[in-house]
C-alpha atoms as one frame of an Amber mdcrd trajectory, in Angstrom:
protein
 -28.441   4.891 -20.223 -30.797   3.625 -17.538 -28.776   0.446 -16.939 -25.546
   2.444 -16.478 -27.318   4.832 -14.083 -28.632   1.920 -12.013 -25.156   0.380
 -11.942 -23.620   3.657 -10.778 -26.308   4.068  -8.113 -25.731   0.510  -6.914
 -21.962   1.075  -6.773 -22.532   4.277  -4.812 -24.860   2.468  -2.389 -22.271
  -0.322  -1.950 -19.523   2.241  -1.366 -21.592   4.007   1.308 -22.386   0.704
   3.050 -18.710  -0.280   3.028 -17.794   3.148   4.431 -20.247   2.613   7.307
 -18.732  -0.838   7.959 -15.215   0.630   7.907 -16.252   3.285  10.415 -17.650
   0.549  12.653 -14.458  -1.478  12.439 -12.276   1.618  12.878 -14.250   2.355
  16.052 -13.299  -1.086  17.389  -9.628  -0.670  16.531  -9.373   2.952  17.667
 -11.290   2.345  20.900  -9.271   2.933  24.026  -7.633  -0.225  25.344  -9.514
   0.271  28.628 -12.927   0.202  26.930 -11.918  -2.845  24.884 -10.646  -4.607
  28.004 -13.941  -3.844  29.738 -15.887  -5.358  26.814 -13.599  -8.396  26.784
 -14.085  -8.906  30.532 -17.858  -8.488  30.290 -18.077 -11.019  27.439 -15.948
 -13.522  29.375 -18.165 -13.210  32.451 -21.297 -13.684  30.344 -19.771 -16.756
  28.690 -18.282 -18.431  31.762 -20.190 -16.931  34.722 -18.535 -18.388  37.863
 -15.912 -20.521  36.111 -13.251 -17.993  37.040 -10.331 -19.868  35.518 -12.110
 -19.818  32.142 -13.058 -16.144  32.589  -9.378 -15.340  33.163  -8.283 -17.554
  30.253 -10.720 -15.897  27.842  -9.692 -12.413  28.983  -6.016 -13.303  28.471
  -6.540 -14.801  24.992  -8.872 -12.040  23.782  -6.540  -9.306  25.091  -3.539
 -10.900  23.364  -5.527 -11.148  20.132  -6.657  -7.510  20.422  -3.024  -6.365
  20.735  -2.111  -8.546  17.728  -4.951  -6.913  15.770  -3.584  -3.463  16.592
  -0.120  -4.582  15.477  -1.460  -6.040  12.214  -3.543  -2.946  11.506  -0.635
  -0.556  12.088   1.430  -2.014   9.239  -1.343  -3.274   6.955  -1.429  -2.792
   3.207  -4.688  -1.606   1.650  -5.608  -5.215   0.821  -4.881  -6.360   4.350
  -6.967  -3.479   5.729  -9.913  -4.789   3.696  -9.294  -8.276   5.120  -9.171
  -6.782   8.630 -12.379  -4.806   8.062 -14.153  -7.918   6.801 -12.948  -9.974
   9.774 -14.090  -7.303  12.236 -17.458  -7.065  10.541 -17.866 -10.843  10.728
 -16.487 -11.485  14.224 -16.939  -8.176  16.078 -15.281  -8.253  19.503 -14.208
 -11.905  19.235 -10.615 -10.868  18.658  -9.206 -14.396  18.612 -11.472 -15.185
  15.664 -10.714 -11.813  14.033  -6.976 -12.542  14.113  -7.532 -16.133  12.963
  -9.615 -14.892  10.014  -7.050 -12.229   9.099  -4.222 -14.793   9.094  -6.284
 -17.307   7.104  -7.350 -14.752   4.474  -3.894 -13.171   4.224  -2.346 -16.590
   3.599  -5.032 -17.412   1.002  -4.419 -14.078  -0.761  -0.677 -14.722  -0.781
  -1.212 -18.204  -2.271  -3.540 -16.734  -4.895  -0.985 -14.068  -5.828   1.634
 -16.764  -6.462  -0.531 -18.568  -9.019
């Protein structure tokens, strides 16, 4: 029927959009550490300009979070990979927020599963 066809088309469109988002997030995770470190450094300089202690602090925290993201991604279940993809889509290169979001959503999912 027409309604079923529209539903299938909408599901297909959603699937394609999600696939594009996953490719974007995979690009972030798969990126070479050097290119990620360069982006982290550039963002810190933009944020803190000549406050060099804060530039260094942000680089340190973002780099630690990036390595944690790689660790989480390497052993992630399919559900956790979706959580990671969503966090990357929401927060981009703000790896401290990506990791925070992953931990928050993983804990919420675990609590939900226990109900």
